[in-house]
PASEBA-1860 file (N, C-alpha, C; in nm, 3 decimals):
! residues 173
1> MFSSERKF> 4.757/3.687/2.388/4.827/3.638/2.273/4.733/3.627/2.152 ~ 4.619/3.559/2.171/4.521/3.550/2.064/4.401/3.633/2.103 ~ 4.353/3.710/2.010/4.238/3.796/2.036/4.111/3.724/1.992 ~ 4.003/3.745/2.065/3.876/3.686/2.025/3.811/3.769/1.914 ~ 3.860/3.889/1.893/3.809/3.974/1.787/3.864/3.928/1.653 ~ 3.778/3.925/1.554/3.823/3.892/1.420/3.833/4.022/1.343 ~ 3.947/4.044/1.284/3.968/4.166/1.206/3.983/4.129/1.060 ~ 3.943/4.220/0.976/3.957/4.202/0.832/4.105/4.203/0.795
9> DPFTLVIG> 4.147/4.106/0.713/4.286/4.097/0.669/4.291/4.115/0.517 ~ 4.323/4.235/0.470/4.320/4.259/0.325/4.426/4.179/0.249 ~ 4.541/4.153/0.311/4.647/4.076/0.245/4.598/3.934/0.214 ~ 4.534/3.871/0.310/4.481/3.736/0.289/4.373/3.737/0.181 ~ 4.290/3.840/0.180/4.186/3.853/0.077/4.249/3.862/-0.062 ~ 4.351/3.945/-0.077/4.416/3.962/-0.207/4.481/3.831/-0.253 ~ 4.550/3.764/-0.163/4.613/3.636/-0.198/4.507/3.534/-0.238 ~ 4.394/3.530/-0.165/4.286/3.439/-0.200/4.228/3.468/-0.337
17> IIFAAMSL> 4.210/3.595/-0.368/4.159/3.633/-0.500/4.259/3.596/-0.609 ~ 4.387/3.615/-0.583/4.491/3.578/-0.682/4.490/3.427/-0.705 ~ 4.482/3.348/-0.597/4.477/3.202/-0.612/4.355/3.160/-0.694 ~ 4.238/3.217/-0.663/4.117/3.181/-0.736/4.128/3.221/-0.883 ~ 4.184/3.339/-0.911/4.201/3.384/-1.049/4.300/3.294/-1.123 ~ 4.409/3.256/-1.057/4.506/3.165/-1.120/4.441/3.031/-1.152 ~ 4.353/2.985/-1.065/4.282/2.861/-1.088/4.198/2.869/-1.216 ~ 4.129/2.979/-1.234/4.047/2.997/-1.354/4.133/3.007/-1.480
25> VIARNPET> 4.246/3.074/-1.469/4.337/3.085/-1.584/4.389/2.947/-1.623 ~ 4.426/2.867/-1.523/4.476/2.731/-1.551/4.367/2.647/-1.614 ~ 4.244/2.656/-1.562/4.132/2.577/-1.617/4.098/2.619/-1.760 ~ 4.112/2.749/-1.791/4.081/2.797/-1.927/4.192/2.767/-2.026 ~ 4.316/2.761/-1.980/4.432/2.741/-2.069/4.515/2.622/-2.020 ~ 4.462/2.499/-2.029/4.536/2.386/-1.973/4.668/2.356/-2.045 ~ 4.673/2.379/-2.176/4.796/2.348/-2.250/4.909/2.444/-2.211 ~ 4.878/2.572/-2.205/4.977/2.671/-2.163/5.018/2.648/-2.018
33> SLKAMIFM> 4.921/2.614/-1.935/4.950/2.588/-1.794/5.039/2.466/-1.778 ~ 5.015/2.364/-1.861/5.100/2.245/-1.856/5.245/2.280/-1.892 ~ 5.261/2.363/-1.995/5.397/2.404/-2.033/5.464/2.480/-1.919 ~ 5.389/2.568/-1.854/5.444/2.643/-1.740/5.481/2.548/-1.626 ~ 5.395/2.449/-1.600/5.425/2.352/-1.494/5.551/2.273/-1.526 ~ 5.566/2.235/-1.652/5.683/2.158/-1.693/5.810/2.239/-1.671 ~ 5.810/2.365/-1.713/5.930/2.447/-1.695/5.956/2.477/-1.547 ~ 5.850/2.488/-1.470/5.867/2.510/-1.326/5.929/2.386/-1.261
41> IGFVLIFE> 5.885/2.268/-1.303/5.944/2.145/-1.250/6.091/2.138/-1.287 ~ 6.125/2.171/-1.411/6.266/2.172/-1.452/6.348/2.268/-1.368 ~ 6.295/2.388/-1.347/6.366/2.487/-1.266/6.384/2.438/-1.122 ~ 6.279/2.381/-1.064/6.287/2.332/-0.926/6.388/2.218/-0.914 ~ 6.391/2.129/-1.012/6.489/2.019/-1.008/6.632/2.073/-1.014 ~ 6.657/2.168/-1.102/6.791/2.225/-1.112/6.826/2.297/-0.982 ~ 6.734/2.377/-0.930/6.758/2.450/-0.806/6.785/2.353/-0.690 ~ 6.705/2.247/-0.681/6.726/2.149/-0.574/6.861/2.080/-0.587
49> GVFKLFDI> 6.900/2.045/-0.709/7.029/1.980/-0.730/7.145/2.071/-0.691 ~ 7.139/2.196/-0.731/7.244/2.292/-0.695/7.247/2.312/-0.544 ~ 7.130/2.324/-0.484/7.122/2.341/-0.338/7.183/2.221/-0.265 ~ 7.156/2.100/-0.315/7.215/1.980/-0.254/7.366/1.983/-0.264 ~ 7.418/2.026/-0.379/7.563/2.029/-0.396/7.628/2.129/-0.300 ~ 7.564/2.244/-0.280/7.619/2.343/-0.187/7.599/2.303/-0.042 ~ 7.502/2.218/-0.016/7.470/2.178/0.121/7.545/2.052/0.165 ~ 7.625/1.993/0.076/7.694/1.868/0.108/7.787/1.884/0.227
57> TMIDKSLG> 7.860/1.992/0.234/7.955/2.009/0.344/7.884/2.017/0.478 ~ 7.768/2.083/0.483/7.693/2.092/0.608/7.639/1.957/0.650 ~ 7.588/1.881/0.554/7.533/1.749/0.587/7.644/1.656/0.629 ~ 7.757/1.663/0.560/7.871/1.578/0.594/7.921/1.608/0.734 ~ 7.930/1.735/0.771/7.979/1.773/0.903/7.879/1.742/1.013 ~ 7.752/1.775/0.991/7.654/1.761/1.098/7.610/1.617/1.120 ~ 7.601/1.538/1.015/7.552/1.401/1.031/7.662/1.296/1.020 ~ 7.775/1.334/0.968/7.884/1.239/0.953/7.855/1.133/0.848
65> LNPGWLIF> 7.775/1.168/0.748/7.739/1.073/0.644/7.831/1.085/0.524 ~ 7.839/0.978/0.448/7.913/0.979/0.323/7.830/1.055/0.220 ~ 7.885/1.160/0.161/7.805/1.242/0.069/7.790/1.184/-0.071 ~ 7.836/1.062/-0.095/7.831/1.004/-0.230/7.691/0.998/-0.289 ~ 7.594/0.948/-0.212/7.458/0.938/-0.262/7.396/1.077/-0.281 ~ 7.431/1.169/-0.196/7.378/1.304/-0.209/7.431/1.372/-0.335 ~ 7.559/1.351/-0.364/7.617/1.405/-0.487/7.550/1.342/-0.609 ~ 7.531/1.210/-0.604/7.465/1.139/-0.714/7.324/1.193/-0.735
73> SAVIDIIL> 7.249/1.209/-0.627/7.112/1.261/-0.634/7.111/1.404/-0.688 ~ 7.204/1.485/-0.645/7.211/1.624/-0.693/7.240/1.629/-0.842 ~ 7.333/1.548/-0.887/7.369/1.547/-1.030/7.250/1.498/-1.113 ~ 7.179/1.394/-1.065/7.062/1.345/-1.136/6.954/1.454/-1.144 ~ 6.933/1.526/-1.033/6.835/1.635/-1.034/6.871/1.741/-1.137 ~ 6.997/1.781/-1.141/7.042/1.884/-1.235/7.028/1.836/-1.379 ~ 7.068/1.713/-1.405/7.058/1.658/-1.541/6.912/1.647/-1.584 ~ 6.827/1.594/-1.495/6.685/1.579/-1.529/6.620/1.716/-1.550
81> GGLIFFEP> 6.652/1.813/-1.465/6.598/1.948/-1.483/6.643/2.009/-1.615 ~ 6.770/1.992/-1.649/6.820/2.044/-1.777/6.754/1.976/-1.896 ~ 6.736/1.843/-1.887/6.670/1.771/-1.995/6.525/1.819/-2.012 ~ 6.459/1.848/-1.902/6.321/1.897/-1.910/6.316/2.032/-1.980 ~ 6.415/2.117/-1.956/6.418/2.246/-2.025/6.440/2.229/-2.174 ~ 6.526/2.135/-2.213/6.558/2.119/-2.354/6.457/2.028/-2.426 ~ 6.391/1.940/-2.352/6.291/1.849/-2.409/6.169/1.848/-2.318 ~ 6.077/1.944/-2.336/5.961/1.955/-2.246/5.873/1.830/-2.242
89> GLGAIYIW> 5.876/1.749/-2.346/5.800/1.624/-2.345/5.843/1.534/-2.231 ~ 5.969/1.541/-2.193/6.018/1.464/-2.079/5.952/1.510/-1.950 ~ 5.924/1.640/-1.940/5.853/1.693/-1.824/5.712/1.638/-1.815 ~ 5.646/1.626/-1.931/5.511/1.568/-1.932/5.516/1.422/-1.889 ~ 5.618/1.351/-1.933/5.635/1.211/-1.889/5.661/1.206/-1.740 ~ 5.738/1.299/-1.690/5.767/1.306/-1.546/5.638/1.327/-1.467 ~ 5.553/1.420/-1.514/5.424/1.445/-1.446/5.337/1.320/-1.453 ~ 5.331/1.258/-1.569/5.249/1.139/-1.589/5.287/1.028/-1.493
97> ITLALWFI> 5.414/0.991/-1.493/5.457/0.879/-1.410/5.449/0.913/-1.261 ~ 5.490/1.033/-1.225/5.485/1.073/-1.084/5.342/1.071/-1.031 ~ 5.249/1.125/-1.107/5.110/1.130/-1.062/5.050/0.990/-1.051 ~ 5.072/0.907/-1.151/5.018/0.771/-1.148/5.076/0.691/-1.031 ~ 5.207/0.699/-1.012/5.268/0.626/-0.901/5.225/0.682/-0.766 ~ 5.202/0.813/-0.760/5.154/0.874/-0.636/5.016/0.818/-0.600 ~ 4.926/0.810/-0.697/4.795/0.751/-0.672/4.809/0.608/-0.621 ~ 4.892/0.528/-0.688/4.906/0.387/-0.653/4.967/0.371/-0.514
105> FDSLFELW> 5.079/0.436/-0.487/5.147/0.417/-0.359/5.068/0.476/-0.242 ~ 5.003/0.590/-0.264/4.922/0.648/-0.158/4.804/0.557/-0.125 ~ 4.742/0.501/-0.227/4.629/0.410/-0.204/4.675/0.280/-0.138 ~ 4.790/0.229/-0.178/4.843/0.109/-0.112/4.874/0.137/0.035 ~ 4.925/0.256/0.063/4.950/0.292/0.203/4.819/0.298/0.280 ~ 4.714/0.354/0.221/4.584/0.359/0.288/4.530/0.219/0.314 ~ 4.549/0.129/0.219/4.506/-0.010/0.241/4.587/-0.074/0.354 ~ 4.715/-0.049/0.357/4.799/-0.102/0.465/4.758/-0.043/0.599
113> FSRFIQKQ> 4.733/0.087/0.602/4.695/0.155/0.726/4.559/0.110/0.778 ~ 4.470/0.073/0.687/4.334/0.038/0.729/4.331/-0.082/0.823 ~ 4.431/-0.167/0.820/4.433/-0.282/0.910/4.448/-0.239/1.057 ~ 4.502/-0.121/1.080/4.519/-0.073/1.217/4.390/-0.014/1.274 ~ 4.298/0.023/1.188/4.173/0.081/1.236/4.056/-0.015/1.225 ~ 4.083/-0.135/1.181/3.976/-0.231/1.155/3.891/-0.261/1.278 ~ 3.953/-0.280/1.395/3.879/-0.319/1.515/3.808/-0.200/1.581 ~ 3.863/-0.080/1.569/3.806/0.035/1.637/3.693/0.101/1.558
121> HKGYFWFN> 3.709/0.111/1.428/3.614/0.187/1.345/3.579/0.108/1.220 ~ 3.478/0.025/1.229/3.441/-0.059/1.114/3.398/0.024/0.993 ~ 3.317/0.126/1.016/3.271/0.209/0.904/3.386/0.279/0.834 ~ 3.475/0.338/0.913/3.591/0.407/0.856/3.684/0.309/0.787 ~ 3.695/0.188/0.843/3.779/0.084/0.784/3.732/0.053/0.642 ~ 3.601/0.026/0.626/3.550/-0.010/0.494/3.555/0.107/0.397 ~ 3.530/0.227/0.448/3.542/0.347/0.365/3.685/0.361/0.314 ~ 3.782/0.340/0.402/3.924/0.350/0.368/3.963/0.242/0.267
129> VILGVIGV> 3.914/0.120/0.287/3.945/0.010/0.196/3.887/0.037/0.057 ~ 3.763/0.080/0.051/3.699/0.107/-0.077/3.772/0.219/-0.152 ~ 3.803/0.328/-0.080/3.877/0.437/-0.146/4.018/0.394/-0.185 ~ 4.082/0.309/-0.105/4.214/0.259/-0.139/4.213/0.176/-0.266 ~ 4.114/0.088/-0.279/4.103/0.005/-0.400/4.072/0.092/-0.521 ~ 3.981/0.188/-0.505/3.950/0.279/-0.616/4.076/0.358/-0.655 ~ 4.154/0.402/-0.556/4.277/0.476/-0.584/4.379/0.394/-0.660 ~ 4.393/0.266/-0.624/4.487/0.179/-0.696/4.440/0.160/-0.840
137> ILGIILLV> 4.310/0.138/-0.858/4.256/0.122/-0.994/4.277/0.250/-1.076 ~ 4.248/0.367/-1.016/4.270/0.493/-1.087/4.417/0.514/-1.120 ~ 4.506/0.478/-1.027/4.649/0.490/-1.052/4.694/0.405/-1.170 ~ 4.642/0.283/-1.178/4.676/0.195/-1.290/4.621/0.252/-1.420 ~ 4.497/0.305/-1.415/4.439/0.367/-1.535/4.524/0.485/-1.580 ~ 4.568/0.568/-1.483/4.653/0.683/-1.518/4.788/0.638/-1.573 ~ 4.838/0.525/-1.523/4.966/0.474/-1.573/4.954/0.426/-1.717 ~ 4.836/0.376/-1.753/4.812/0.325/-1.888/4.776/0.437/-1.986
145> HPAMAISV> 4.712/0.544/-1.935/4.667/0.654/-2.020/4.738/0.784/-1.983 ~ 4.852/0.813/-2.046/4.930/0.931/-2.008/4.857/1.064/-2.028 ~ 4.778/1.077/-2.132/4.708/1.204/-2.155/4.609/1.232/-2.042 ~ 4.543/1.127/-1.995/4.450/1.144/-1.884/4.525/1.185/-1.757 ~ 4.641/1.125/-1.735/4.719/1.158/-1.616/4.764/1.304/-1.619 ~ 4.807/1.350/-1.733/4.851/1.490/-1.744/4.733/1.584/-1.725 ~ 4.618/1.549/-1.781/4.498/1.632/-1.763/4.458/1.635/-1.616 ~ 4.465/1.521/-1.548/4.432/1.516/-1.406/4.531/1.602/-1.327
153> GVFLVSFY> 4.658/1.600/-1.365/4.759/1.682/-1.296/4.728/1.830/-1.306 ~ 4.692/1.875/-1.426/4.657/2.016/-1.445/4.529/2.049/-1.367 ~ 4.431/1.959/-1.371/4.307/1.981/-1.297/4.333/1.988/-1.146 ~ 4.420/1.902/-1.094/4.450/1.904/-0.951/4.514/2.035/-0.908 ~ 4.603/2.088/-0.990/4.664/2.217/-0.958/4.558/2.326/-0.958 ~ 4.470/2.326/-1.059/4.364/2.425/-1.067/4.270/2.413/-0.947 ~ 4.231/2.290/-0.913/4.141/2.267/-0.800/4.206/2.313/-0.669 ~ 4.334/2.281/-0.652/4.406/2.321/-0.531/4.406/2.473/-0.516
161> LMFFGILL> 4.436/2.543/-0.623/4.440/2.689/-0.616/4.301/2.747/-0.587 ~ 4.197/2.691/-0.648/4.062/2.742/-0.622/4.020/2.714/-0.479 ~ 4.046/2.593/-0.432/4.008/2.555/-0.296/4.074/2.647/-0.192 ~ 4.205/2.663/-0.203/4.275/2.746/-0.106/4.250/2.896/-0.130 ~ 4.219/2.935/-0.252/4.179/3.073/-0.276/4.050/3.106/-0.203 ~ 3.952/3.018/-0.214/3.825/3.039/-0.144/3.847/3.035/0.007 ~ 3.929/2.941/0.053/3.959/2.931/0.195/4.022/3.061/0.247 ~ 4.115/3.118/0.173/4.180/3.242/0.214/4.083/3.360/0.211
169> IVRSF> 3.997/3.362/0.111/3.897/3.470/0.105/3.806/3.465/0.227 ~ 3.758/3.347/0.261/3.672/3.332/0.379/3.748/3.367/0.506 ~ 3.872/3.322/0.514/3.953/3.347/0.633/3.985/3.496/0.652 ~ 3.985/3.571/0.544/4.023/3.713/0.556/3.918/3.796/0.628 ~ 3.796/3.747/0.638/3.689/3.826/0.704/3.675/3.791/0.848
END
């Protein structure tokens, strides 16, 4: 099933190079990249809302749930996506608030989780607590400074693409 031989995979190499190149383009043109991200978020919200509306009958039949909340969520997604297309500043606000709250809630979860590892791994416990506190502080800073949050969002996308581009390039050999 799995071979011990490693073979060169040109497709993975090409995808890795594309990811790395996209990362550099995003880092060189953050304003244009932000606009593209905003329109992509708007498109994804509209697509998700439409998909939810078409999927209501399947969810209703398979789970026996009341589709009211799903319809409400789908309509909100479509409206928010449309507003982002017509007012891109709303997309920047969406990125700002989502990123800041993600930092805060993820760090709070890490702090909550650290109590379960306290007795087994003292070093990891304190490392987790310190990073959790730093994450909450950074999340609050991002919530107070929207421009910084948007810049961090663009940087994270660029970093993600570079990281996985390099990973794919290495994996292709």
